[in-house]
Z-matrix of the N, CA and C atoms (Angstrom, degrees):
N
C 1 1.369
C 2 1.531 1 111.42
N 3 1.310 2 115.19 1 -38.90
C 4 1.496 3 119.13 2 178.14
C 5 1.510 4 109.43 3 -66.92
N 6 1.307 5 120.58 4 -34.09
C 7 1.481 6 124.17 5 -178.03
C 8 1.491 7 106.83 6 -65.90
N 9 1.325 8 118.99 7 -40.08
C 10 1.479 9 122.96 8 -177.59
C 11 1.527 10 110.65 9 -62.03
N 12 1.294 11 114.10 10 -48.17
C 13 1.434 12 120.68 11 -178.75
C 14 1.581 13 110.17 12 -68.24
N 15 1.258 14 116.40 13 -39.66
C 16 1.496 15 121.43 14 177.01
C 17 1.541 16 110.50 15 -63.86
N 18 1.301 17 117.82 16 -40.62
C 19 1.480 18 120.75 17 177.58
C 20 1.589 19 111.63 18 -67.84
N 21 1.303 20 116.28 19 -35.42
C 22 1.448 21 118.86 20 175.14
C 23 1.427 22 115.15 21 -63.85
N 24 1.413 23 113.35 22 -39.71
C 25 1.493 24 117.94 23 -179.76
C 26 1.528 25 109.40 24 -69.73
N 27 1.285 26 119.94 25 -35.58
C 28 1.474 27 120.73 26 -178.58
C 29 1.481 28 113.43 27 -79.18
N 30 1.287 29 120.03 28 -20.55
C 31 1.422 30 122.46 29 178.63
C 32 1.571 31 112.08 30 -72.50
N 33 1.382 32 114.41 31 122.98
C 34 1.446 33 115.42 32 -173.56
C 35 1.543 34 112.62 33 -110.80
N 36 1.321 35 118.32 34 6.50
C 37 1.462 36 120.77 35 -175.13
C 38 1.602 37 109.57 36 -58.84
N 39 1.291 38 115.86 37 -43.58
C 40 1.458 39 120.30 38 -179.13
C 41 1.452 40 110.31 39 -62.77
N 42 1.366 41 119.82 40 -39.74
C 43 1.439 42 124.07 41 178.92
C 44 1.457 43 112.55 42 -63.65
N 45 1.341 44 116.26 43 -39.65
C 46 1.466 45 119.87 44 179.09
C 47 1.499 46 112.54 45 -64.25
N 48 1.239 47 118.28 46 -41.33
C 49 1.482 48 119.86 47 177.79
C 50 1.458 49 109.59 48 -63.78
N 51 1.359 50 119.72 49 -45.52
C 52 1.465 51 123.07 50 178.80
C 53 1.571 52 108.14 51 -60.83
N 54 1.250 53 122.09 52 -39.65
C 55 1.447 54 122.78 53 -177.28
C 56 1.469 55 109.29 54 -69.60
N 57 1.347 56 120.67 55 -37.81
C 58 1.429 57 120.23 56 174.47
C 59 1.505 58 114.42 57 -67.63
N 60 1.259 59 118.07 58 -36.39
C 61 1.485 60 122.71 59 172.93
C 62 1.470 61 111.28 60 -62.62
N 63 1.319 62 120.08 61 -43.83
C 64 1.438 63 122.08 62 179.77
C 65 1.502 64 110.18 63 -67.13
N 66 1.273 65 118.55 64 -43.12
C 67 1.503 66 122.80 65 173.39
C 68 1.445 67 115.25 66 -58.96
N 69 1.314 68 117.77 67 -42.45
C 70 1.481 69 122.62 68 174.25
C 71 1.446 70 110.94 69 -58.96
N 72 1.348 71 119.14 70 -49.98
C 73 1.460 72 122.83 71 177.72
C 74 1.434 73 115.54 72 -57.93
N 75 1.302 74 119.68 73 -40.49
C 76 1.473 75 125.44 74 178.89
C 77 1.531 76 109.37 75 -65.37
N 78 1.373 77 117.08 76 -40.88
C 79 1.400 78 122.64 77 178.87
C 80 1.505 79 111.09 78 -63.71
N 81 1.340 80 117.76 79 -43.06
C 82 1.447 81 121.85 80 178.13
C 83 1.469 82 113.77 81 -65.74
N 84 1.383 83 116.10 82 -37.83
C 85 1.413 84 116.29 83 178.47
C 86 1.568 85 112.03 84 -69.54
N 87 1.354 86 114.29 85 -38.39
C 88 1.454 87 118.59 86 173.34
C 89 1.461 88 115.90 87 -58.65
N 90 1.346 89 117.39 88 -46.77
C 91 1.472 90 121.93 89 177.36
C 92 1.554 91 110.00 90 -60.91
N 93 1.285 92 118.50 91 -46.11
C 94 1.436 93 119.19 92 179.47
C 95 1.449 94 115.03 93 -63.47
N 96 1.335 95 120.86 94 -33.68
C 97 1.429 96 124.23 95 174.80
C 98 1.478 97 114.24 96 -69.13
N 99 1.390 98 115.79 97 -35.85
C 100 1.465 99 118.25 98 176.78
C 101 1.511 100 113.20 99 -76.15
N 102 1.335 101 119.74 100 -35.40
C 103 1.377 102 121.71 101 175.08
C 104 1.543 103 112.02 102 -64.43
N 105 1.387 104 114.30 103 -44.15
C 106 1.461 105 117.62 104 179.66
C 107 1.580 106 110.90 105 -64.59
N 108 1.306 107 117.40 106 -37.82
C 109 1.429 108 120.14 107 -177.35
C 110 1.539 109 112.66 108 -73.84
N 111 1.229 110 113.80 109 -43.62
C 112 1.571 111 119.89 110 -175.24
C 113 1.479 112 114.21 111 -113.08
N 114 1.351 113 118.16 112 16.45
C 115 1.459 114 116.97 113 176.31
C 116 1.483 115 118.88 114 -64.31
N 117 1.367 116 115.65 115 -40.78
C 118 1.472 117 116.19 116 179.01
C 119 1.510 118 110.67 117 -72.55
N 120 1.353 119 119.92 118 -34.43
C 121 1.425 120 120.03 119 178.71
C 122 1.516 121 112.07 120 -66.00
N 123 1.333 122 116.85 121 -41.25
C 124 1.362 123 119.87 122 -179.33
C 125 1.539 124 112.20 123 -68.06
N 126 1.356 125 116.65 124 -40.12
C 127 1.434 126 119.16 125 178.04
C 128 1.572 127 110.46 126 -63.04
N 129 1.302 128 115.04 127 -38.90
C 130 1.501 129 118.67 128 178.01
C 131 1.528 130 109.79 129 -64.07
N 132 1.247 131 117.81 130 -43.35
C 133 1.461 132 120.20 131 -178.20
C 134 1.493 133 112.62 132 -66.97
N 135 1.326 134 115.22 133 -36.29
C 136 1.562 135 118.35 134 176.52
C 137 1.486 136 106.43 135 -67.89
N 138 1.269 137 119.73 136 -47.02
C 139 1.556 138 121.97 137 178.19
C 140 1.498 139 110.52 138 -55.79
N 141 1.349 140 119.91 139 -46.21
C 142 1.521 141 118.05 140 177.87
C 143 1.484 142 112.79 141 -63.19
N 144 1.311 143 119.55 142 -41.53
C 145 1.399 144 123.41 143 -178.41
C 146 1.520 145 108.47 144 -67.50
N 147 1.275 146 119.69 145 -41.28
C 148 1.451 147 119.84 146 176.89
C 149 1.533 148 111.91 147 -65.83
N 150 1.381 149 116.89 148 -40.91
C 151 1.484 150 114.81 149 175.55
C 152 1.515 151 115.16 150 -64.52
N 153 1.331 152 117.98 151 -32.24
C 154 1.458 153 120.02 152 179.31
C 155 1.500 154 110.18 153 -72.73
N 156 1.369 155 121.24 154 -28.23
C 157 1.454 156 124.06 155 -179.87
C 158 1.460 157 108.84 156 -75.14
N 159 1.306 158 119.92 157 -35.47
C 160 1.435 159 126.87 158 -174.69
C 161 1.586 160 107.74 159 -73.48
N 162 1.307 161 118.81 160 -41.32
C 163 1.450 162 118.22 161 -176.01
C 164 1.531 163 113.79 162 -90.62
């Protein structure tokens, strides 16, 4: 019985999956904050660049 519990404590596969999920969640939150904060400015800059390429 002790060996089973000891092996479960040493097994890190579940922790790795949880860490990746947490990291992915943090990246998604960060991207959404950046897009929300700078979305209008980025859109304006792309429009100006496009207009200067066309003319």
